C-alpha positions as CSV (number, residue, x, y, z in Angstrom):
1,M,-19.8,-0.7,-10.1
2,K,-21.9,1.8,-8.2
3,R,-20.5,5.3,-8.2
4,L,-19.8,7.6,-5.0
5,D,-22.2,10.2,-4.5
6,T,-21.5,13.1,-1.9
7,N,-18.0,11.3,-0.9
8,H,-16.7,12.8,-4.3
9,T,-16.8,16.5,-2.5
10,V,-14.6,15.0,0.2
11,V,-12.0,13.1,-1.4
12,F,-11.2,15.8,-4.2
13,C,-11.1,18.5,-1.2
14,C,-8.5,16.2,0.6
15,F,-6.9,15.5,-2.8
16,Q,-6.1,19.1,-3.1
17,F,-5.0,19.8,0.4
18,V,-2.5,17.4,0.5
19,S,-1.3,18.1,-3.0
20,H,-0.4,21.6,-1.8
21,G,0.4,21.1,1.6
22,F,3.6,19.2,0.7
23,P,6.8,20.9,0.2
24,K,7.4,22.0,-3.4
25,S,10.8,20.2,-3.6
26,G,10.9,16.9,-6.0
27,T,8.5,14.8,-4.2
28,V,5.7,15.6,-6.9
29,S,6.0,12.2,-8.5
30,Y,5.7,10.1,-5.3
31,R,3.1,12.2,-3.4
32,F,0.8,11.9,-6.6
33,T,0.9,8.4,-7.2
34,A,0.4,7.8,-2.9
35,V,-2.4,10.4,-2.9
36,S,-4.0,9.2,-6.1
37,R,-4.2,5.5,-4.6
38,M,-5.4,6.9,-1.4
39,T,-8.1,8.7,-3.8
40,C,-8.9,6.4,-5.9
41,A,-9.6,4.0,-3.1
42,F,-12.3,6.4,-1.9
43,L,-13.6,6.9,-5.2
44,V,-14.1,3.3,-6.5
45,T,-16.8,2.5,-3.8
46,S,-18.2,2.9,-0.6
47,L,-15.6,4.3,2.1
48,L,-16.8,1.9,4.6
49,S,-16.2,-1.6,2.5
50,P,-13.9,-3.7,4.2
51,G,-11.6,-4.2,1.3
52,N,-11.3,-0.6,0.8
53,I,-10.1,0.4,4.4
54,F,-7.5,-2.3,3.8
55,V,-6.2,0.0,0.6
56,V,-6.9,3.5,2.3
57,S,-4.3,1.7,5.3
58,L,-2.0,0.8,2.4
59,S,-2.1,4.3,0.8
60,V,-1.7,5.7,4.4
61,A,2.0,3.8,4.8
62,D,2.8,4.8,1.3
63,L,1.8,8.5,2.1
64,V,3.7,8.7,5.5
65,V,7.1,8.9,4.0
66,A,6.2,12.0,1.6
67,L,5.3,13.8,4.7
68,Y,8.5,13.8,6.6
69,P,11.4,11.4,5.5
70,Y,11.6,12.6,1.7
71,P,11.7,16.1,2.6
72,L,14.9,15.5,4.9
73,V,16.3,13.2,2.1
74,L,16.3,16.3,-0.3
75,T,17.8,18.6,2.0
76,A,20.7,16.0,2.5
77,I,21.2,15.5,-1.4
78,F,21.2,19.5,-1.4
79,Y,23.9,19.8,1.1
80,N,25.7,16.3,0.7
81,D,25.4,15.3,4.0
82,W,23.0,14.9,6.9
83,T,22.8,18.3,8.7
84,M,19.4,18.1,10.8
85,G,20.9,16.4,13.5
86,D,20.5,12.9,15.3
87,L,17.0,13.2,16.5
88,H,15.6,14.1,13.1
89,C,17.7,11.0,11.7
90,Q,16.0,8.5,14.1
91,A,12.6,9.8,13.7
92,S,12.6,9.8,9.7
93,G,14.3,6.3,10.0
94,F,11.8,5.2,12.3
95,V,9.0,6.6,10.0
96,M,10.3,5.2,7.0
97,G,10.6,1.9,8.8
98,L,6.7,2.2,9.6
99,S,6.1,2.5,5.9
100,V,7.9,0.0,4.9
101,I,6.7,-2.5,7.1
102,G,3.4,-1.1,6.9
103,S,3.0,-1.7,3.5
104,I,4.0,-5.2,3.5
105,F,1.9,-5.9,6.6
106,N,-1.4,-4.4,4.5
107,I,-0.5,-6.1,1.4
108,T,-0.7,-9.3,3.7
109,A,-4.0,-8.1,5.5
110,I,-5.4,-7.2,1.8
111,A,-4.6,-10.8,0.4
112,I,-6.4,-12.6,3.5
113,N,-9.3,-10.4,3.2
114,R,-9.4,-11.3,-0.9
115,Y,-9.1,-15.0,0.1
116,C,-11.9,-14.7,2.7
117,Y,-14.0,-13.1,0.3
118,I,-13.8,-15.6,-2.4
119,C,-12.6,-18.7,-0.6
120,H,-15.1,-18.5,2.3
121,S,-17.8,-15.9,1.0
122,L,-20.4,-17.5,3.6
123,H,-18.3,-16.4,6.4
124,Y,-17.0,-13.0,5.2
125,D,-19.8,-10.5,6.2
126,R,-19.2,-11.9,9.8
127,L,-15.5,-11.9,9.5
128,Y,-15.2,-8.9,8.2
129,S,-17.7,-6.3,9.7
130,L,-16.8,-2.9,10.2
131,R,-16.1,-3.2,13.8
132,N,-13.9,-6.3,12.9
133,T,-12.2,-4.7,10.2
134,C,-11.1,-1.5,11.9
135,C,-10.0,-4.0,14.6
136,Y,-7.8,-5.9,11.9
137,V,-6.2,-2.5,10.4
138,G,-5.4,-1.5,14.1
139,L,-3.7,-5.0,14.6
140,T,-1.9,-4.4,11.4
141,W,-0.4,-1.2,12.4
142,L,0.4,-2.5,16.2
143,L,2.3,-5.1,14.9
144,T,4.0,-2.8,12.2
145,A,5.0,-0.7,15.3
146,I,6.2,-3.7,17.4
147,A,8.4,-4.6,14.6
148,T,9.9,-1.0,14.2
149,V,10.6,-0.1,17.8
150,P,13.4,-2.3,18.5
151,N,15.4,-0.4,16.1
152,F,15.9,2.4,18.9
153,F,17.2,-0.6,21.1
154,V,19.5,-2.1,18.5
155,G,20.9,1.3,17.1
156,S,20.4,0.3,13.4
157,L,19.1,3.7,12.6
158,Q,21.8,5.2,11.2
159,Y,22.7,8.0,8.3
160,D,23.7,6.1,5.0
161,P,25.5,8.6,2.4
162,R,24.8,6.1,-0.4
163,V,21.3,6.9,-0.1
164,Y,21.2,10.1,1.7
165,S,18.9,9.0,4.2
166,C,18.5,7.6,7.8
167,T,17.8,4.1,7.2
168,F,18.0,0.4,8.8
169,A,21.7,-0.3,8.9
170,Q,22.3,-4.3,7.9
171,T,25.6,-4.8,9.5
172,V,25.1,-3.4,13.1
173,S,23.2,-6.9,14.4
174,S,23.1,-10.0,12.1
175,Y,20.4,-11.6,14.2
176,Y,18.0,-8.6,14.3
177,T,18.9,-8.1,10.3
178,I,17.8,-12.1,10.0
179,S,14.7,-11.1,12.1
180,V,13.5,-8.2,10.1
181,V,14.1,-10.2,6.4
182,V,12.2,-12.9,7.9
183,I,9.2,-11.1,9.4
184,H,9.0,-8.2,7.1
185,F,9.6,-10.1,3.7
186,L,10.1,-14.0,4.0
187,I,6.6,-14.5,6.2
188,P,4.6,-12.3,4.8
189,L,5.5,-13.6,1.4
190,L,4.6,-17.3,2.3
191,V,1.1,-16.2,3.7
192,V,0.2,-14.1,0.6
193,S,1.3,-16.6,-1.8
194,Y,-0.4,-19.1,0.2
195,C,-3.8,-17.1,-0.1
196,Y,-3.5,-16.3,-3.8
197,M,-2.5,-19.9,-4.6
198,R,-5.8,-20.8,-3.0
199,I,-7.7,-18.2,-5.1
200,W,-6.0,-19.3,-8.2
201,V,-7.2,-22.8,-7.5
202,L,-10.7,-21.9,-6.8
203,V,-10.8,-19.6,-10.1
204,I,-9.5,-22.3,-12.0
205,Q,-12.2,-24.6,-10.6
206,V,-14.8,-22.0,-11.4
207,K,-13.7,-21.8,-14.8
208,H,-14.0,-25.5,-15.4
209,R,-17.2,-25.8,-13.7
210,V,-15.6,-28.1,-11.2
211,K,-17.2,-26.2,-8.4
212,P,-20.4,-24.8,-10.3
213,E,-21.9,-23.9,-6.9
214,Q,-19.3,-21.4,-6.5
215,R,-20.4,-19.4,-10.0
216,T,-23.0,-17.3,-7.9
217,R,-20.4,-15.8,-5.5
218,L,-17.4,-15.7,-7.7
219,K,-18.1,-12.4,-10.3
220,P,-15.9,-11.2,-13.0
221,S,-15.0,-8.0,-11.0
222,D,-13.8,-10.0,-8.1
223,V,-11.4,-12.0,-10.6
224,R,-10.3,-8.5,-11.7
225,N,-9.8,-6.8,-8.5
226,F,-7.8,-10.1,-7.4
227,L,-5.6,-10.1,-10.5
228,T,-4.9,-6.3,-9.8
229,M,-4.1,-6.8,-6.2
230,F,-1.9,-10.3,-7.3
231,M,0.0,-8.0,-9.8
232,V,0.8,-5.5,-6.7
233,F,1.9,-8.4,-4.7
234,V,4.2,-9.5,-7.5
235,L,5.9,-6.4,-8.0
236,F,6.5,-5.9,-4.2
237,A,8.1,-9.1,-3.8
238,V,10.0,-8.4,-7.3
239,C,11.0,-4.8,-5.6
240,W,11.7,-5.7,-2.4
241,A,13.4,-9.3,-2.8
242,P,17.1,-7.9,-4.3
243,L,17.7,-5.5,-0.8
244,N,16.4,-8.3,1.5
245,L,18.8,-11.1,-0.2
246,I,21.4,-8.4,0.5
247,G,20.4,-7.8,3.8
248,L,20.4,-11.8,4.3
249,A,23.9,-12.4,3.0
250,V,25.3,-9.3,5.2
251,A,23.8,-10.8,8.3
252,I,25.2,-14.3,7.5
253,N,28.9,-13.0,7.3
254,P,29.0,-9.0,7.5
255,A,32.9,-8.8,7.9
256,K,33.5,-10.6,4.6
257,V,30.2,-9.8,2.5
258,A,29.7,-6.3,3.4
259,P,32.8,-5.0,2.0
260,N,32.2,-6.8,-1.2
261,I,29.0,-5.7,-2.3
262,P,29.1,-3.0,-5.2
263,E,27.6,0.4,-4.1
264,W,25.9,0.6,-7.5
265,L,24.1,-2.7,-6.5
266,F,23.0,-1.6,-3.0
267,V,21.9,1.9,-4.4
268,T,20.0,0.1,-7.2
269,S,18.2,-2.3,-4.9
270,Y,17.3,0.3,-2.2
271,F,15.6,2.6,-5.0
272,M,14.0,0.1,-6.5
273,A,12.3,-1.3,-3.3
274,Y,11.1,2.4,-2.3
275,F,10.0,2.7,-6.1
276,N,7.6,0.0,-5.8
277,S,5.0,2.2,-4.1
278,C,5.0,4.6,-7.2
279,L,4.1,1.3,-9.6
280,N,1.1,0.2,-7.4
281,A,-1.1,3.3,-8.7
282,I,0.4,2.6,-12.4
283,I,-0.9,-0.7,-12.0
284,Y,-4.3,0.0,-10.7
285,G,-4.6,2.4,-13.9
286,L,-3.5,-0.2,-16.3
287,L,-5.9,-3.0,-14.8
288,N,-8.9,-1.3,-13.6
289,Q,-11.3,0.6,-15.8
290,N,-12.7,2.5,-12.6
291,F,-9.7,3.8,-11.7
292,R,-8.7,4.8,-15.1
293,K,-11.8,6.4,-15.1
294,E,-11.5,8.3,-11.8
295,Y,-7.8,9.3,-13.0
296,K,-9.0,11.1,-15.7
297,T,-11.7,13.0,-13.5
298,I,-9.2,13.6,-11.1
299,L,-6.9,15.1,-13.4
300,L,-9.4,17.4,-15.3
301,A,-10.3,18.7,-11.7
302,L,-6.7,19.9,-11.3
303,C,-6.5,21.3,-14.4
304,V,-9.9,22.8,-14.6
305,P,-11.0,23.8,-10.9
306,R,-14.4,24.6,-12.6
307,L,-15.0,20.9,-13.3
308,L,-14.3,20.1,-9.6
309,L,-17.3,22.2,-8.3
310,M,-19.5,21.0,-11.3
311,E,-18.4,17.3,-10.6
312,T,-19.0,17.5,-6.7
313,S,-22.3,19.3,-6.9
314,R,-23.8,17.0,-9.3
315,C,-22.4,14.0,-7.4
316,A,-24.1,15.8,-4.2
317,T,-27.2,16.1,-5.8
318,E,-27.2,12.1,-7.1
319,G,-26.4,11.5,-3.5
320,L,-29.6,13.0,-2.5
321,K,-31.8,11.5,-5.1
322,S,-30.9,7.9,-4.5
323,K,-29.3,6.4,-1.4
324,P,-28.7,2.5,-1.0
325,S,-30.8,0.1,0.9
326,P,-29.3,-0.5,4.3
327,A,-30.1,-4.2,4.0
328,I,-27.6,-4.3,0.9
329,T,-24.6,-7.1,1.8
330,N,-21.7,-8.5,0.4
331,N,-23.9,-11.8,-0.5
332,N,-26.4,-9.7,-2.6
333,I,-24.3,-7.0,-4.1
334,A,-21.3,-7.0,-6.8
335,E,-18.8,-5.1,-5.0
336,I,-15.7,-3.8,-6.3
337,N,-13.2,-4.2,-3.6
338,V,-9.4,-3.7,-4.4
């Protein structure tokens, strides 16, 4: 893997700023995992690679809730009620919706990107140029906003004392709840399943030399990174399935089903869904050696600031000595895109 040069300086400085800029209340665990994902996305390879742009976008989706909704949730827990007014309730619910839907839409975009990279490698550089990739990311967030804004018209963003947050109320509109489940969960699930199924088929074919011509394109690093993102998708499906199934059941018959759902089941499924973001950084660390290496570097830098200065100074010096050729493309270099 090609290590970053001067980018280390920017990334570590951003990591320090974000870590110390958050409220000091109990958001440390979540913000660390979210920021770790964002930081490592920068550290593993070039910032301008299409795969990393999507991962950074996914990191932003996870990080957004730590900046605004979660501190308000902690305040609600402290006072055992929502005391911040309706404006903050609506705004925090909207931001949380952007984070949730943005996460799954970005996971879907990453799956499509991996599918094109592995299964349609000849057209990948044209489809995922820097300009096109930025347009795809913009489209992803535009669709996220379009899927979230109707909450204001339906009135489905309400305070739920069971989870101490303003969130999507499943009983307000059956039709809208079903639409949310379909758009937010079922359609992305089908799209991502299709992409990864096609990749699995190609991996098996290459392994058994059914398509030996693909050997020059499909590298071990590609397979490892595909497995990492596949596990991220599996965890998402497992963590979000209970809450979506509950929502679907409530939407079908709100009057009969909603009162019979145990509070512990809803609370467990709710926090299980939002805990999914914390698991992703763990998966990266377990399955990707480069991430483990960068995690150690970040932790050492946080514990011993002097090492941070030494690391960034050394990487800046190396960056001046060796600059990659601008002619290098996805077709002639082994990328590590996660």
